[in-house]
N, C-alpha and C positions, 0 to 999 in steps of 0.2 A: 444758620448753623449755631449750635449751642457753644457757649464760651467755656463749658466745663468738659469738653471732649477729653477722653482718656485713651491713649494708645497703649493697650495692654499687650501682653506677650501672646499674640495670636497670629498664626501664619496668614498672610494676606491672600490666600487662595483656597478655594474649596470646589469640590466636584460632587455631582449627583447624577443619577441615571433616570431618564424619563420613562414613564410608563404609558404615555398616550392619554393620561387623564389629569395628572397634577399640573397645575398652572403656576403656583407660587413656590419659589425656592429661596431659602434663607442664606444670607452671608453673615458670618459672626464677627467680622472685623469692621472697624470704622472707616468711613470714607469722608472726604471733606465736601465733595460735590458729586452729583450724579455722573458726570463725565469721567470721574476717577475709576469707575467700575467697568471692566471689560467683560462682555458676555459672549461665550462661545457655545455653539451647538456642534458637537464633535470637534472638528478642526476649523470650523468656519466662524470668523468673528461676526457678530450680529450688530447692526446699527439701528435697526427698527424692530417693531413687533413685540416690545416689552416695555414695562414701566418700572423704574427704580424708586424705592422709598427707603428712608432711614439715613440719608446723608447728614453728617454732623452728629450722629448718635454713637456713643461709645460702644454699644453692643451690636452695631451693624444694623442691617435691615433686611429687605427682601427684594426679589425680582419677580414680577408677575408677567407672564407671557400672554399675548392675545390668543394664541393657539397653543395647546399643550404640546410640549416636545414629544416626538414619536417614541414608541417603545424601544428601549435599549440605546437611545441617543444620549451621549454623555454631555451633561451641562456643566460648563466650567465658568466660575465667577472669580475674577481676579482684580485686585486693586493695583492699578498701574498709574503712577504719578509722574508728571513731568518734573525732571530734576531742575529746580529753579528756586530762587529766593523769592518769598512771597511778601516781604516787608522791608522797609528801610527806615532807619532812625536818623533824624536830622540832628546836627550838632546843636546842643542846647535846647532841643525840642522835647516834647512830652515823651515819657517812657511808660507806656501802659502795660501792665502785667498780662492782660488778655492777648495783646499783640505778640509779646515775646513767647507766651505759652503756645499760641497758634504756630509760631515759627518753629519752636522746638518740637511740637507734635509732628509737624510736616517733615522735619529732618529725621525724626525717629521712624516715621512711616516709610520714608525713602530708604533708610538703612534696612528695615525689614524686607522691603522689596528687593534690594540688592542681595540680602542674605538668602532669600528664597531662590533667586536666580542662580546664586553660587551653588546651592544645594543640588540644583538640577543640572549642573555643569560638570565637566571633567576637571577634577582637581587632584593634586598630589595627596597621597596618604600622609597623615600627620607624622608618621614614623619614617617617611622617605627622606633621604638627603636632598639637598638642593639640586635641581635639574632644570635645564632650559626646556620649556614647552612651546617654544616658538615653532610654528609650522613651516615646512618648506614653502618656497614661493608658489604663488598661484599657478604659474606656468609649469613648474616642476611637478606639482601634485595633481594637475588636471587629468581626469579620467583614470586616476590611480588610487590604490588603497593606501591607508595610513598604517605605517609600521613603526617599531621602536628599535633603536640600536641597543648595544650592550649596556649603555648607561641610562637607558630609559628615555632617551630623547627621541622625539618624533622624526621619522625619516619617510621618504617615498617608498611605498610598497609596490607589489605587482600591479599590472594593469587590471582594471575591472573586467575587461573582456577575457583575460586569462583566467580569472576566478570563475567566470561563467562557464568557460570551456572545461575547466577542471571539474566543476560540478557535474557537467554533462557526461564527461568521461567516467567520473566516479559512478554515476548512475548506470552507465552502460556496463562497467566492470562488475558492479553489484548484481545486475541482471544476469550477466554471463556466469558469475559464480553460482547464482541460484539455479540456472539451467544445468550447469555442470554437476551440481549436487544432486539434482533430480535424475540426471542421466546415470550417475553413479549408483543411486538407490535402485533404479530400474535394472541396471546391469547386475547388481548383487542379487536382486530378486530372481532374475533369469538364471544366474549361476546356481542359486540354491534350488530352484526348480529342476535344473538339469541334474544336479547331484542326487535328487530324490527320485529320478526317473527309473522305473522298473520295466525292463523289456517284456517280462512275462505279462505284466498288466496291459501293456500296449498290445501285445499279441492276442490277449484274451478279448480285446475289443475289436480290433480290425482284422485279425487273422486267427480265428478261434481253432482252426483245424490244421495241425501239422502232422504229417505222416509219422514222423518219429515219435510223436506223443501217443500213438495208438498201438495197443499191444499186438494187433494183428497186421499192422502195417498197411492198412487199406483205408481209403477215404470213401465214404458213401454219403448220399444226400441226407440220410437219416442222422448221420453224425454231424453234418454241417448244420442242418436246421430241420428237425423232424416235423416242424409245422408246415413245411413246404412240400407239396406233392407234385412231382414232375409228371407231365403228360407225354404223349407220343405213341407211336405204333408199338404193338406188343405181338410177340409170336405165339402168345397163348400159354397154356399150362404144359408141363412136360416138354420144355423146349431146351435145345442145346445150341449154344453159340460157340463157334471155334474161330479164333483169330490168330494170325501168325504173320509176322513180317518176313518169315523165311518159309522154306518148303516144309509142308507137313509130310513126314515120311513115317507113317505108322498106320496100322490097321484100325479102321473105325467101323464099328457096327452101330447102325442107327436102329434102335428098337422100333417095333411097329407102333404107330400112333404117336410118334414123336416128331415134333416140328424142329427144324434146325436151319442154321445159316452159317456160312463160312466166308471169310474174306481173305484174299491173298492167293498166291499161286499154289496149285495143288498138283502134285506129281504122284501118279499111281505106278508103283514099281513092283512087279511080280505079285500082284494080289488082285483081289476082286472087290468090287464095291457093290454092296447089296443095300438097296434103299427100300425100307419098308414103310417109311413115313414120308412126310413132305420135307424135302431138303433143298435149300436154295443156295446156289454157288454164285458169289458176287466177284 
């Protein structure tokens, strides 16, 4: 280790992201020996599979992996020192500048380590008043969340299981609200469609012929659908059809050459029936 090591104002921790190709990663802070450097891949501390160079150098050094870290794996390099005194001065003994310099360098490095840890810890805001941050006992806080009272002091919060249940209930409520909104939108659309319904348009599609719509008050196949020709027996030309649900009480003369048919009861009262054509009584 060089006797001229300088502990600069450099944070003793650095991170990089692997790409599956890069083997060497730089650390810009000094270490005293190789074991002072912690190497992590994601959250796992590595003990083998790499080589550290640059111990004792003021500008740091590098870590070279045997196998390149995989793509998107976070590489963390951190100086972590054992907090201890590394030298002792005997009464009346030699007092070498290099020894005291090394001791002071080590103390500064430990102070930087502690400062880095504090920056990554929960601490009071500089403008806050004094407040106790002592946690509730282990038994009291087990399986519970951490909360703070009106003075900002930590207290036991709700059970963790209650938080999970609340989250599940919130998700259910959110889905129910979404479904209700969709149902409301569908109902409003149905209402709007009902308000724009025109009976005349509906009748024109499914009931195109209404007797009251016809000037002569009659309904024929030609008016219903002129493209459809109905078949069936025919009496021929010059035919007369007489139907009545009641008695026919009138004189009827059937001309010669005329075919005819009648249905229903027929009463001949005080008259004659002359048939010159073909007449069928049903």
